[in-house]
N, C-alpha and C positions, 0 to 999 in steps of 0.2 A: 504493500500500500504506500503510495507516495503522499507527500504533504499536501499536494494539490487535489487529492481525491476527496470528493464530497462525502460527508457523513450520510448514512441512510436517513431518508426522510421519515419523520413520524407520520402517523396516520392523519388523514385530513381533519382539520379543525383544532388540533392540539396547539399549534403555534398561534392560534387566534385567541386562546384563553389567556386572560390577564392573570398573572400569578398573584396569589394572596400575599399581601405585605403586612406583616405584623407591626404593632406599635414599636417605635424605636426605643432603645434602652440606654443611649449614651448621648452626651453633649460635650463637645470639645471644651476643655477648660474646667470641667466639673468632674471630680473623681467619683462622687456619689450623688448624682442628680436624683431628684424626686420623680420616680417613674410612675406616672398616673395615666399610662397610655394603653394598658392591656386588660383592664378590669380584673387585676389580680387581687387576692385577699391581702389587705393592708397589714394584717396581723401575721401573715405567713401561715405555715402549717402548724397544727396543734402539737402539743408535747407528745401525746400518744402516737400520732403518726410519725413524728421524728424518731421516737424510740423504736417503733416497729421497723422503720427504714434502716436504722443503724443495726438492729439485730439481724436483719435479712442479709447483711453483707457477707456473712459466713456461707450463704447458700447461692451466691450469684454465679457459681460455676455449674449450677443445676438448672435444667430447663424448667420454666414455670409450669404449673398445672394448666393445661390447655383449656380446661373447662372452668377455671377460676372458682373451684368448688367452695372454698371458705368465703370468698367475697360474695359469691352467688347466694349462699345461705344467709350471709349477714345483710345484704341488700334486701333480700326477700323478707326477712324478719323485720327490718327497719321500716320498710314501706308497706308491708302487708301484701306482698306480691307472690305469685307462683314462681319458684326458682327456675323451673324448666323453661320459662318463657322469657328469660333474660338473655340479652346479647351484650357481651363486653367488648370494648374497643379501645384502641390507642387514642383516647379522647373520644368524645361523642362525634367529633369530625369523622372518625373512621366508621362509626355506625352509619352515618349518612352515606359515606362512600360505598359501604357494603350493600346497603339497600339499593342504591343506584345501580351498582354492578349486577345485582341479582334480578332487578325488575325492568331495567331500561334497555331497549333496543334502539338502533339507529332509526330516527324518525319519530320516536316517542318524545314526550315532553314532561317536564315538571312545571308546577305552578307555585310561585311564592310571591310574597309582597315586594313591592318596589324597593323597599329598604331592607329586605330579608338578608340574613347572614350569608356572606359570600361563599362559604364552604359548600352550601347546597348546590350552587350554580357550577362551581368548578368541577366537581366530580360528575355532575350530570353531563356537562359538555365533554368530559373525557370519555363518556359512554356514547358519544355521538348523538346525544339527545338535545332537544331544544329547551330553552328556558323561557317561560312566559311569566312576565311580571305584572302583577295586579296593582293598579294605581293605589297609592296611600295618601290622598289629599289631606287627611287629618293626622298624618304621621303614624298611622296604625293600620294593621291588617283589617280590611273590610270584607265581610262575608260575601256580599253580593258581587263585589269587584273580583274576588277570587273565583267565584262560580262562573262568572262571565268568561273567564279564561279557560275553563275546563272544556275539553273536547274528547273525541273518541280515542285520541292518542295520548291523553294524559294518564300517567301511571302513578305519580306521587304528587301530593300537595304538601308543602312545608309551611308551617306556621311557627314563628318564634313567640313564645308566650311566657315571660315578657320578651320583648324584642330588643335585639342589639343591632344598630346603635341608637335607636330612637328612645328606648325605655318604655315604650307603650305596652299595653297588655290587652288581652281579650277576656271577656267574662266567660264563665262556664256556659251560660246560655248561648253565647255566640259560637263557641266551639261545638256544642251539641247541634246547633242549627246548621253549621257548616257540614258537619259529618252526615247529618240526616239527608242533606241535599246532594251529597256526592254519589256518583255511580259506584256500584259495588266493586268495580275493577280498579278503583283508585284508592291508594293507600294514603291516609292522612297521618303525617308525621308532626307531632307537637313537641317542639324543642323547649324544654323547661329548664334550661341551664341556670336561670336566675330565680328559680321558684322560691328559694328560701328567703328572699328579700322582699317578697310581696306582702302587703298588708291590706290591700283592698278586699273587702268582704265578698264582692261579686266574682273575684277570681277563684277558680277551682283547678286543682290538678286534674289532668285528663286520665289519670290512672283508673278511676272508677269507670269511666266511659269505655276505656280500652278493654277492661276485663270482659265485657260482654260482646265486644265487636270483633269482626274478622278482618278488619282493614284499618286498624289504628296502631301506630307505634308511638310511644312516649319516651323521650330521651332525657337523661340527666347527666351531669358531669361532676367530677370531684375537684374541678379546677377553681371553683368560685368559693362557696361557703366553707369548703374543707381546705382550701389553700394548697392544692396539690397540682397546680398547673404544669409544673415541670415534670411530673411523672406521667401525664397523659393517660387519664383513666376516665372513661365514660361508659354509660350503659343505655340500652334500650329495652323497654318492656313491650313485647310484641305477641300477637297470636302465635300459638305453637307452630302452625304451618309456616309462618314467616320466619320464625327463629330457626326452624330446621332447614329451610331453604338457604338462609344466609350462612348458616354454620357450614355448609358445603364449600363455600369459597373463602371463609374466614381463615387467615393464616393461623397455623396451630398454636403458636406461642406469641400472640400479638400484644399481651400485657406482661410486663416484667415481674420478676419475683419481688423486688422491693416495692414496686407499685401496688401489687396485689396486697402485700402485707400492710403497707401504710394506709391504703384505702380501707381495708377491713378495720384497722384500729381507729381511723378517723370517724367512722360511723358511730362509735361508742363514745366519742369525745364531745359530750353534750355541752360542756362548759365552753369549749372553743367555738362551737357552732353558735352558741348564744352570744358570746363576746363579739364574734364577727358580724352577726346580724344586728346587735345593738349598736355597734359603731356606725353601720350604714344607716340604720333607722334614725339615729340621732343627728348625723351630719348631712344626710341627703336633703331634708327640708331646710336646714340652716344654710347649706350651700346654695340651694335654689333661691331662697329669699334674698340672700346677700347679693348674688349675681344679678338677679332681676332688679335690685335696687340701683345697680350701676347702669341700667338702661339696656341690658341685653336680654334676649328672650331665652328662657329656660323651659324646656318641655317637661311635662310631668313624667316621672320615671318610677318604675317598679324594680329597677335593677340596682347594682352597686355602683352606679355612675349617673351622670347627668349629661344631657346634650344641650349645648349652648349655641344659639344663633347670633351672629354679629351683623349689625344692621346696614353698614354702608362701606364705601371704599376706604374712607379714612380709618374707620375702626373695623377692619375686615378680620375674618377668621385667620387669614395668613399673617396679618400684622400682630394679632393677639398671640398666635402661636410663637412667632419670633420673640415677642416680648417675654412670654412665659419662659421660653428657652434661655433667654438672657439672664433669668433669675434662677436657672438650674431646675426648672420644672418642665417635665415632658408630659404632654397630653396627646390626644389622638385626632389629627385631621381626618375627616371622613369624606373627602372628595371622591374616593373610590366607590362610595355608596350613592353618589349623585347629590351630596350635600356639601358643596365647596364652601358654603358660608357658615359652616358649623364646626365646632370642636366637641369631642367627647372627653369628659373628665371623670376619671375613676375617683370614687370616694376613698381618700387615704386616711392616714393617722390624723390625730387632732393637729399636730404641728404642720403636717403637709397641707391639710385643708385650710388652715389659717394663712399659710404662705400663698396658696392659690387666690384666696379672697383678697389678700393685701395686693398681690400683683395685678389682679384684674381691676381693683379700685384705682391703682396708679395708671393702668392702661386707659381706663375710661376717662381719666382726667387729662390725658395728653392733648 
């Protein structure tokens, strides 16, 4: 092979996919910037998870349990689910990818909201499927708008509840109404990554609805409330027929030994879960009120973050992002979601949140 020989071409459409770009983690000139760009748990992992991770190091030469038996039983007991219906993945992102690989053929499509999580789209396009986006004029998934996009080639509908990056959420009634109107051949995937931070009484987990349905999958992650983003562990609760189909293509050792042990321990760490939730529930409204007071729009959020819209060219999202960076604060521009005038800000520690508020106050006064 000569240097001039072209590399083999990927299948059609792959190079048209915009790669996912995570929140950046460094700023030149700051050894330890405040990273509020990835919706990570500001308190980190809990003590029980850290201890289990450390204890697992003696076993990292051994392949993990491919069925994630201990974690499967722990998740089932914690959420009141049937263990045989659980799908475990390298983050819930892998569960989405596995569902897409199992059910999508070239020419099929998925439907999701205009601002739905980008991971749904990337793996669908990798399966040569089309992505149909339902308009979200009110920054949230709308049942009727989603249904208008569904056709004979739709195989999966994805709903983030709560939604990233907007922070919006759908009521239990809305999810039931959406499911009832979908054709039987369409799988409804309800992504509940931020479920533990919701306080709105009309919100309901879709676990109960999924128990009796043949076409609903509910996903959760250990990255948020449990602070295990670096270990990449998520799961889906699916009808047994879907779990068995997905299991045929799931790689045999897709979740690591330390990850399995840390996640199992994290489920029992109620004190850490409460502290993580309390921090967000304390500071989310305080951050919202303060930033609105500076003249910026802050959308209602049910996640561990807020989405802020900046009003004009002088006080643009790009300018605000640059100003925050100059103070050692990293937040998340969301132009990739079609929101170039917005920044997503993770709720951090008290000191971090106060630093964000102070910096935005200064920026507003420029």
